[in-house]
PALUMRO-767000 format. One record per residue (C-alpha): x, y, z; residue in one letter. Coordinates in nm, 4 decimals. Layout:
BEGIN
+----------+----------+----------+------+
:        u :        v :        w : rest :
+----------+----------+----------+------+
:        X :        Y :        Z :    A :
...
+----------+----------+----------+------+
//
This chain:
BEGIN
+----------+----------+----------+------+
:        u :        v :        w : rest :
+----------+----------+----------+------+
:  -5.6277 :   3.5699 :  -1.3885 :    X :
:  -5.5697 :   3.8293 :  -1.6654 :    X :
:  -5.5140 :   4.1053 :  -1.4103 :    X :
:  -5.2574 :   3.8899 :  -1.2272 :    X :
:  -5.0829 :   3.8259 :  -1.5588 :    X :
:  -5.0764 :   4.2033 :  -1.6321 :    X :
:  -4.9287 :   4.2720 :  -1.2858 :    X :
:  -4.6576 :   4.0089 :  -1.3409 :    X :
:  -4.5763 :   4.1637 :  -1.6807 :    X :
:  -4.5577 :   4.5136 :  -1.5253 :    X :
:  -4.3363 :   4.3885 :  -1.2423 :    X :
:  -4.1172 :   4.2045 :  -1.4915 :    X :
:  -4.0967 :   4.5125 :  -1.7140 :    X :
:  -4.0157 :   4.7374 :  -1.4175 :    X :
:  -3.7502 :   4.4878 :  -1.3049 :    X :
:  -3.5927 :   4.4892 :  -1.6521 :    X :
:  -3.5925 :   4.8702 :  -1.6648 :    X :
:  -3.4392 :   4.8887 :  -1.3176 :    X :
:  -3.1672 :   4.6398 :  -1.4116 :    X :
:  -3.0954 :   4.8300 :  -1.7331 :    X :
:  -3.0507 :   5.1510 :  -1.5324 :    X :
:  -2.8212 :   4.9779 :  -1.2809 :    X :
:  -2.6052 :   4.8165 :  -1.5499 :    X :
:  -2.5835 :   5.1348 :  -1.7586 :    X :
:  -2.4826 :   5.3290 :  -1.4468 :    X :
:  -2.2184 :   5.0675 :  -1.3708 :    X :
:  -2.0845 :   5.0886 :  -1.7253 :    X :
:  -2.0715 :   5.4682 :  -1.7045 :    X :
:  -1.8907 :   5.4634 :  -1.3693 :    X :
:  -1.6372 :   5.2127 :  -1.5037 :    X :
:  -1.5790 :   5.4281 :  -1.8124 :    X :
:  -1.5317 :   5.7369 :  -1.5952 :    X :
:  -1.2896 :   5.5490 :  -1.3674 :    X :
:  -1.0580 :   5.4586 :  -1.6553 :    X :
:  -0.7279 :   5.6446 :  -1.6756 :    X :
:  -0.5493 :   5.7260 :  -2.0011 :    X :
:  -0.3206 :   5.4249 :  -1.9648 :    X :
:  -0.5991 :   5.1959 :  -1.8391 :    X :
:  -0.4365 :   5.1297 :  -1.4982 :    X :
:  -0.5621 :   5.2453 :  -1.1629 :    X :
:  -0.3205 :   5.5254 :  -1.0727 :    X :
:  -0.2767 :   5.4253 :  -0.7083 :    X :
:  -0.1222 :   5.0940 :  -0.8161 :    X :
:   0.1379 :   5.2348 :  -1.0520 :    X :
:   0.4045 :   5.3093 :  -0.7900 :    X :
:   0.5796 :   5.6067 :  -0.9501 :    X :
:   0.5827 :   5.7744 :  -0.6033 :    X :
:   0.6779 :   5.4701 :  -0.3940 :    X :
:   1.0383 :   5.5835 :  -0.3541 :    X :
:   0.9210 :   5.8872 :  -0.1573 :    X :
:   0.7707 :   5.6939 :   0.1332 :    X :
:   1.0811 :   5.7531 :   0.3462 :    X :
:   1.1510 :   6.1029 :   0.2191 :    X :
:   1.0490 :   6.4348 :   0.3716 :    X :
:   0.6980 :   6.4071 :   0.5193 :    X :
:   0.4310 :   6.5226 :   0.2763 :    X :
:   0.6218 :   6.4590 :  -0.0470 :    X :
:   0.4663 :   6.1145 :  -0.0996 :    X :
:   0.1121 :   6.2548 :  -0.0788 :    X :
:   0.1909 :   6.5504 :  -0.3048 :    X :
:   0.3513 :   6.3137 :  -0.5545 :    X :
:   0.0419 :   6.0926 :  -0.5572 :    X :
:  -0.1783 :   6.3975 :  -0.6099 :    X :
:   0.0402 :   6.5304 :  -0.8911 :    X :
:   0.1691 :   6.2215 :  -1.0745 :    X :
:  -0.0672 :   5.9353 :  -1.0085 :    X :
:  -0.4047 :   6.1035 :  -0.9675 :    X :
:  -0.3394 :   6.2912 :  -1.2912 :    X :
:  -0.1794 :   5.9831 :  -1.4493 :    X :
:   0.1470 :   6.1606 :  -1.5286 :    X :
:   0.3856 :   5.8674 :  -1.4870 :    X :
:   0.4500 :   5.8622 :  -1.8622 :    X :
:   0.7538 :   6.0847 :  -1.9137 :    X :
:   0.6313 :   6.1733 :  -2.2614 :    X :
:   0.3423 :   6.3758 :  -2.1189 :    X :
:   0.3916 :   6.7429 :  -2.0350 :    X :
:   0.2692 :   6.7853 :  -1.6777 :    X :
:   0.0396 :   7.0811 :  -1.6112 :    X :
:   0.1693 :   7.3701 :  -1.4050 :    X :
:  -0.0064 :   7.3415 :  -1.0720 :    X :
:   0.0223 :   7.4544 :  -0.7131 :    X :
:   0.0892 :   7.0915 :  -0.6193 :    X :
:   0.4269 :   7.0984 :  -0.7942 :    X :
:   0.5155 :   7.4332 :  -0.6348 :    X :
:   0.4208 :   7.2995 :  -0.2891 :    X :
:   0.6241 :   6.9828 :  -0.3490 :    X :
:   0.9352 :   7.1803 :  -0.4431 :    X :
:   0.8886 :   7.4192 :  -0.1506 :    X :
:   0.8715 :   7.1224 :   0.0914 :    X :
:   1.1754 :   6.9405 :  -0.0612 :    X :
:   1.4937 :   6.9182 :   0.1416 :    X :
:   1.8460 :   6.8428 :   0.0203 :    X :
:   1.8608 :   6.4870 :  -0.1090 :    X :
:   1.4893 :   6.4582 :  -0.1831 :    X :
:   1.4260 :   6.3766 :  -0.5493 :    X :
:   1.2363 :   6.6132 :  -0.7733 :    X :
:   0.8829 :   6.5135 :  -0.8683 :    X :
:   0.9353 :   6.1577 :  -1.0027 :    X :
:   0.7048 :   6.1948 :  -1.3023 :    X :
:   0.9080 :   6.4923 :  -1.4275 :    X :
:   1.2341 :   6.3782 :  -1.5727 :    X :
:   1.4710 :   6.6660 :  -1.6378 :    X :
:   1.7949 :   6.5722 :  -1.8135 :    X :
:   2.1141 :   6.5568 :  -1.6111 :    X :
:   2.3862 :   6.7923 :  -1.7340 :    X :
:   2.6802 :   6.5547 :  -1.6804 :    X :
:   2.5446 :   6.2058 :  -1.7545 :    X :
:   2.2932 :   6.1085 :  -2.0208 :    X :
:   2.0115 :   5.8610 :  -1.9759 :    X :
:   2.1833 :   5.6364 :  -2.2321 :    X :
:   2.4998 :   5.6334 :  -2.0184 :    X :
:   2.2955 :   5.5498 :  -1.7074 :    X :
:   2.1152 :   5.2756 :  -1.8996 :    X :
:   2.4520 :   5.1317 :  -2.0027 :    X :
:   2.5535 :   5.1092 :  -1.6356 :    X :
:   2.2321 :   4.9299 :  -1.5375 :    X :
:   2.1920 :   4.7070 :  -1.8451 :    X :
:   2.3385 :   4.4011 :  -1.6731 :    X :
:   2.1200 :   4.4566 :  -1.3651 :    X :
:   2.4098 :   4.4491 :  -1.1208 :    X :
:   2.4954 :   4.8151 :  -1.0787 :    X :
:   2.5611 :   4.9230 :  -0.7205 :    X :
:   2.4026 :   5.2330 :  -0.5697 :    X :
:   2.4983 :   5.4282 :  -0.2606 :    X :
:   2.3017 :   5.7129 :  -0.1077 :    X :
:   2.4025 :   5.9534 :   0.1659 :    X :
:   2.2349 :   6.2718 :   0.2736 :    X :
:   2.2024 :   6.4729 :  -0.0468 :    X :
:   2.4397 :   6.2466 :  -0.2414 :    X :
:   2.3871 :   5.9502 :  -0.4690 :    X :
:   2.6255 :   5.7322 :  -0.6697 :    X :
:   2.5673 :   5.4551 :  -0.9214 :    X :
:   2.8570 :   5.2319 :  -1.0161 :    X :
:   2.9098 :   4.9498 :  -1.2636 :    X :
:   3.2593 :   4.8089 :  -1.2218 :    X :
:   3.2185 :   4.4869 :  -1.4152 :    X :
:   3.4911 :   4.5966 :  -1.6574 :    X :
:   3.7041 :   4.8914 :  -1.5508 :    X :
:   3.5609 :   5.1976 :  -1.3768 :    X :
:   3.2177 :   5.3307 :  -1.4665 :    X :
:   3.0207 :   5.5548 :  -1.2284 :    X :
:   2.8101 :   5.8679 :  -1.1905 :    X :
:   2.7479 :   6.0615 :  -0.8731 :    X :
:   2.5903 :   6.3871 :  -0.7688 :    X :
:   2.5756 :   6.6025 :  -0.4584 :    X :
:   2.2791 :   6.8321 :  -0.3928 :    X :
:   2.4045 :   6.9899 :  -0.0672 :    X :
:   2.4026 :   7.3699 :  -0.0702 :    X :
:   2.7392 :   7.4991 :  -0.1870 :    X :
:   2.8506 :   7.1559 :  -0.3110 :    X :
:   2.6117 :   7.1074 :  -0.6055 :    X :
:   2.8074 :   6.9030 :  -0.8560 :    X :
:   2.7996 :   6.5935 :  -1.0717 :    X :
:   3.0731 :   6.3554 :  -1.1815 :    X :
:   3.0695 :   6.0962 :  -1.4578 :    X :
:   3.3657 :   5.8632 :  -1.5215 :    X :
:   3.3945 :   5.5832 :  -1.7761 :    X :
:   3.7313 :   5.4108 :  -1.8002 :    X :
:   3.6399 :   5.0736 :  -1.9465 :    X :
:   3.8757 :   5.0605 :  -2.2425 :    X :
:   3.9742 :   5.3070 :  -2.5075 :    X :
:   3.9785 :   5.6746 :  -2.4196 :    X :
:   3.8397 :   5.7469 :  -2.0740 :    X :
:   3.5481 :   5.9881 :  -2.0353 :    X :
:   3.5571 :   6.2171 :  -1.7324 :    X :
:   3.3067 :   6.4946 :  -1.6606 :    X :
:   3.3048 :   6.6982 :  -1.3408 :    X :
:   3.0549 :   6.9810 :  -1.3360 :    X :
:   2.9512 :   7.2433 :  -1.0843 :    X :
:   2.5729 :   7.2773 :  -1.1040 :    X :
:   2.2853 :   7.4885 :  -0.9845 :    X :
:   2.0572 :   7.3386 :  -0.7191 :    X :
:   1.7969 :   7.2540 :  -0.9860 :    X :
:   2.0569 :   7.0905 :  -1.2122 :    X :
:   2.1989 :   6.8894 :  -0.9212 :    X :
:   1.8479 :   6.7799 :  -0.8272 :    X :
:   1.7838 :   6.6691 :  -1.1878 :    X :
:   2.1012 :   6.4574 :  -1.1781 :    X :
:   2.0057 :   6.3153 :  -0.8379 :    X :
:   1.6625 :   6.2185 :  -0.9715 :    X :
:   1.8066 :   6.0630 :  -1.2891 :    X :
:   2.0557 :   5.8534 :  -1.0916 :    X :
:   1.7930 :   5.7601 :  -0.8285 :    X :
:   1.5580 :   5.6426 :  -1.1055 :    X :
:   1.8370 :   5.4271 :  -1.2506 :    X :
:   1.9084 :   5.2828 :  -0.9062 :    X :
:   1.5399 :   5.2002 :  -0.8661 :    X :
:   1.5509 :   5.0191 :  -1.2000 :    X :
:   1.8119 :   4.7764 :  -1.0637 :    X :
:   1.6387 :   4.7397 :  -0.7287 :    X :
:   1.8819 :   4.9335 :  -0.5108 :    X :
+----------+----------+----------+------+
//
């Protein structure tokens, strides 16, 4: 009877040790799986707008932005071959890497936010061109063209007082930054 009791204690002890190892391994794997912002990167959606873009951009975006958890615009993304490959694969009208937000030369983020604040801004996209418009009171729009030889951006606000008009010829990179900024604003209003 005593030997049976010792065997039961050993089995019970071995079972407890095994369970402790399993649970500690589970805790370690969960800690390793955590991202800086605590969300699973694949569910964040920063790259979702690229699903209909040039083939390959969506996957490169996921590898660059989401797998590295770079959807926070405050973070400085690392220089990698992924970004270079993404930009090499881009065609006119494709947005720059979504987790990199370069400022637009002709329209500020505050001005874009003003157009989308009521949630009813209208967006139109054509090949290489995008326009966001908020005509609730007067005329208020921004548009950009990324086509080779036509890289430009326009911002007009004529909603009372002195009108603001900016028309700028841009480099391809500057036009792409404006396209991305306007596309991000359009996405914010669900267009």
